[in-house]
C-alpha positions in Angstrom: 0.1 0.1 -0.2 2.9 2.6 0.8 4.6 1.8 -2.2 1.0 2.7 -4.1 0.8 6.1 -2.3 4.1 6.7 -3.0 4.0 6.0 -6.8 1.0 8.0 -6.8 2.6 10.4 -5.5 5.3 10.7 -7.5 3.1 10.3 -10.5 1.2 13.4 -9.5 4.2 15.7 -8.6 5.4 14.3 -12.4 1.9 15.6 -13.6 2.1 19.2 -12.3 5.5 19.2 -13.2 4.7 18.3 -17.1 1.6 20.4 -16.7 3.4 23.0 -15.8 6.0 23.1 -18.4 3.7 22.5 -20.8 1.5 25.6 -20.0 4.8 27.6 -20.3 5.6 26.0 -23.9 2.2 27.3 -24.4 2.4 30.4 -23.3 5.3 31.2 -25.5 4.2 29.7 -28.3 1.0 32.5 -27.9 3.2 35.1 -27.7 6.0 34.1 -30.6 2.6 33.2 -32.8 0.7 36.9 -31.8 4.4 38.8 -32.4 4.3 36.8 -36.0 1.1 37.8 -36.5 2.0 41.4 -36.3 4.8 41.2 -38.1 2.9 39.7 -40.8 0.8 42.7 -40.8 3.6 45.1 -40.4 4.8 43.5 -43.0 2.4 43.8 -45.2 1.3 47.2 -44.2 4.8 48.7 -45.4 4.1 46.5 -48.6 1.4 48.5 -49.2 2.8 51.4 -48.1 5.6 50.4 -50.7 3.3 50.3 -53.2 1.3 53.5 -52.8 4.6 54.8 -53.0 5.5 53.4 -56.0 2.6 54.9 -57.5 2.9 58.2 -56.2 6.5 58.4 -58.0 5.2 57.1 -61.0 2.9 59.7 -61.2 5.5 62.1 -60.1 7.6 61.3 -63.2 4.4 61.8 -65.3 4.2 65.2 -64.1 7.8 66.1 -64.0 8.1 64.9 -68.0 5.0 66.9 -68.5 6.4 69.9 -66.7 9.9 69.4 -68.7 8.5 69.5 -71.9 6.3 72.0 -71.3 10.0 74.3 -70.0 11.5 73.3 -73.2 8.9 74.6 -75.1 8.9 77.9 -73.0 12.7 77.9 -73.2 12.7 77.9 -76.9 10.0 80.5 -77.1 11.9 82.9 -74.7 15.6 81.8 -77.1 13.4 83.1 -80.1 12.0 86.3 -78.7 15.6 87.1 -77.6 16.7 86.4 -81.1 13.8 88.6 -82.1 15.0 91.1 -79.7 18.8 91.2 -80.5 17.9 91.6 -84.3 15.3 94.5 -83.4 18.3 96.5 -81.2 21.2 95.6 -83.9 19.1 96.9 -87.0 17.6 100.4 -85.3 20.4 101.0 -83.9 22.0 100.5 -87.5 19.3 102.7 -88.4 19.6 105.4 -86.0 23.0 105.5 -86.2 23.3 106.4 -90.3 20.9 109.5 -90.1 22.4 110.5 -86.5 26.1 110.8 -87.7 24.8 113.0 -90.4 23.1 115.3 -88.3 26.2 115.3 -85.6 28.3 115.8 -88.8 26.8 118.6 -90.5 26.0 120.7 -87.4 29.5 120.4 -85.9 30.5 122.0 -90.0 28.1 124.5 -89.3 29.3 125.3 -85.6 32.5 125.3 -86.6 33.2 127.1 -90.3 29.9 129.3 -90.3 31.3 131.6 -92.6 30.9 128.4 -95.4 27.2 129.3 -95.5 27.6 132.9 -96.1 27.6 134.3 -92.2 24.7 132.5 -89.6 23.4 134.7 -87.0 24.3 133.8 -83.5 20.8 133.1 -82.4 20.9 130.3 -85.0 24.2 128.9 -84.1 22.9 128.4 -81.0 20.5 126.3 -81.9 22.9 124.3 -84.1 25.0 124.1 -80.9 21.8 122.3 -79.6 20.9 120.0 -82.3 24.3 118.6 -82.0 24.4 118.4 -78.3 21.0 116.5 -78.3 21.7 114.1 -81.2 25.6 113.7 -79.5 23.2 112.1 -76.5 21.0 110.0 -78.3 23.9 108.5 -80.4 25.5 107.8 -77.0 22.0 106.3 -75.6 21.8 104.2 -78.8 25.9 103.1 -78.4 24.8 102.1 -74.7 21.3 100.3 -75.6 23.9 98.4 -78.3 26.3 97.6 -76.1 24.2 95.9 -73.4 22.3 94.0 -75.8 25.4 92.4 -77.4 26.6 92.2 -73.7 23.2 90.2 -72.3 23.7 88.3 -75.7 27.2 86.6 -74.7 28.8 88.4 -77.9 30.6 90.8 -76.5 34.4 89.9 -76.8 37.4 91.1 -74.9 40.5 92.2 -77.0 43.0 91.7 -74.2 46.5 93.1 -74.2 48.9 94.4 -71.3 48.5 98.5 -70.4 49.4 100.3 -67.0 46.6 101.2 -64.4 48.3 104.7 -64.8 48.2 104.9 -68.8 44.3 104.2 -68.5 43.3 106.7 -65.6 44.8 109.0 -67.3 43.9 108.9 -70.5 39.9 108.6 -68.6 40.9 111.9 -66.7 42.4 113.5 -70.0 38.8 113.2 -71.6 36.7 114.1 -69.0 38.8 117.5 -67.4 36.9 119.7 -69.5 33.4 119.2 -67.7 35.2 119.2 -64.5 36.8 122.6 -65.5 34.2 124.1 -67.1 32.4 123.4 -63.8 35.1 124.8 -61.6 35.3 121.5 -59.9 39.0 120.0 -58.9 39.8 116.0 -60.3 42.5 114.6 -58.6 44.7 111.2 -58.6 45.9 109.4 -56.3 47.8 106.3 -57.9 50.9 104.2 -56.8 54.1 105.5 -58.0 55.2 102.4 -59.4 53.4 101.3 -63.0 50.9 98.6 -62.0 50.4 96.4 -65.1 47.2 94.7 -66.1 46.4 92.3 -68.7 42.5 93.7 -69.8 40.3 95.2 -72.5 41.8 98.7 -72.3 39.2 100.1 -74.3 36.3 98.9 -72.0 38.1 99.5 -68.8 38.8 103.2 -70.2 34.9 102.9 -70.8 34.1 101.9 -67.4 36.6 104.8 -66.0 34.8 107.2 -68.1 31.5 106.6 -67.2 32.2 106.6 -63.3 34.0 110.2 -63.7 31.0 111.7 -65.9 28.7 110.3 -63.5 30.3 112.1 -60.4 31.5 115.3 -62.8 27.4 115.9 -64.0 26.0 115.5 -60.6 28.4 117.7 -58.3 28.3 121.0 -58.3 30.6 121.7 -55.4 34.1 120.6 -54.6 35.1 117.7 -57.1 36.2 114.1 -57.7 39.1 112.1 -56.3 40.1 108.5 -58.3 42.2 106.2 -56.4 43.9 103.3 -56.9 45.5 101.0 -54.2 47.3 97.6 -54.6 45.9 94.5 -51.7 47.6 91.2 -51.4 45.8 89.8 -54.0 43.7 92.4 -56.2 43.6 96.3 -57.2 41.2 98.5 -55.9 40.4 101.4 -58.2 37.5 104.1 -56.7 36.5 107.2 -57.7 34.3 109.3 -55.1 33.0 112.8 -55.3 31.3 115.4 -53.3 27.9 115.3 -54.8 24.7 114.6 -53.0 24.8 110.8 -52.7 22.4 108.1 -53.6 20.6 106.7 -50.5 20.9 103.4 -48.8 17.6 101.9 -50.3 18.2 102.7 -53.3 22.3 101.6 -53.6 20.3 97.5 -54.2 19.1 98.7 -57.8 21.9 100.8 -58.5 23.3 98.5 -61.2 20.2 98.3 -62.8 19.5 99.3 -66.8 17.7 102.7 -67.1 17.9 103.5 -63.2 18.2 107.0 -62.4 17.1 107.7 -59.0 15.6 111.4 -59.2 13.9 113.3 -62.2 16.7 116.1 -61.8 19.0 113.8 -62.8 17.3 113.2 -66.7 18.6 117.1 -66.8 22.2 116.4 -66.5 21.9 114.2 -69.7 22.0 110.9 -68.1 20.6 107.7 -69.8 20.6 105.5 -66.8 22.4 102.4 -68.4 26.2 103.6 -67.6 26.9 101.8 -64.6 25.2 98.7 -65.7 27.2 98.8 -68.8 30.0 98.8 -66.4 28.9 96.3 -64.0 28.7 94.1 -67.1 32.3 95.0 -68.2 33.7 94.3 -64.6 31.8 90.9 -64.9 33.0 90.1 -68.6 36.7 90.4 -67.0 
């Protein structure tokens, strides 16, 4: 009997242990199964997201291709318009230059040699001088517009050779000195003593200097203008400063835009509003 009791007890204990182990195995299997189901659901959701992303990408690619084709068409239209504008500017400039040169030439001849025409009254000579002055102003405007158009079209080429800074500045100063003398203004130069050699298009650099000096002379009524040049470690700095009215700080951002004249009185000074814009382009070309 005791043997049966002991064996029964052992069997009960073993059964309890086995049941406990089975329950643990079942719980672990349930957790792993639940985790696997969650992973499957996440994988399915990710796959759906990937399919939607691919569809969105295909739609975006189709839209990009459509916009690219449209942009190509608009670019061609803009290129055609630019070419037509260039041809128009070139043709109009040519057509204007011929009669303007004749007007300037004849008015200059009459002003310098009035006796050829049997002597002309002083009032008529003054009118002819005004015709010559305004015709020259119009010719300068035509030349500025043509230069600006060529720069924008990328057709302006630089012809570079060796020159000295002093030579270029002295040439520009000599050309504008009459303007300063007429208005009783000083024109000073502060340049390095030793020659500064440059490799540049001397005609274009001289034009930049002429534009700066002409602006300074036209808009200065008292005092004068100083041209300075200094050599830093990596660059040459040339400045033209005047004692004129100056420019308001809020206007400086538009200073180099074509046809910018910040005061209506400036037009009476004879400017076209193109000089600084062209000078900036010449600087960038270099």
